[in-house]
C-alpha positions, 0 to 999 in steps of 0.5 A, a space after each residue: 719487388 713484385 708488389 706495387 705498394 712496396 715500390 710506391 710508399 706514399 704520395 708526397 702532398 706538399 706545396 712544392 709537390 702540388 705546384 709541380 703536379 698542377 703546372 708541370 704534370 709531375 707526380 711526387 712520391 716517397 719510394 722504396 730505397 732500393 727501387 730503381 727508375 724502371 720499377 717506379 715507372 711500371 708501378 705508376 703506369 699500372 697503378 694510375 693507368 697513365 703513360 710516364 715520360 720520365 722519372 727522376 729520383 733523389 735520396 735524402 739523408 736522415 736528419 739528426 733529431 733530439 729529444 732532451 738529452 737523447 739524440 738519434 737520426 731519422 731514416 734515409 729516404 728516397 723521393 721520385 718525381 714522375 713526369 707524365 706524357 702529354 695528353 695524359 690525365 693527372 690523377 687526383 690524389 692530392 685534394 686540398 
């Protein structure tokens, strides 16, 4: 995956994600399903100009959703928790 924005789809700005960002210096992103930890690490380091300590990933299965008599599944998606090294400034992408 040569493009950084194809690896990192969007930051997850949720209550849990913002709390982890403030207290544990951990950023939370929705990432491409086929992205590995090395690609995620390189994308965050290049895009935000910070050093990454560790990357944890989680794949979430899509849920069944109904609209009247029609039913379908949401797409499966992948989440990454990126912990920054000590002394690195946390980027401010989640202004609440």
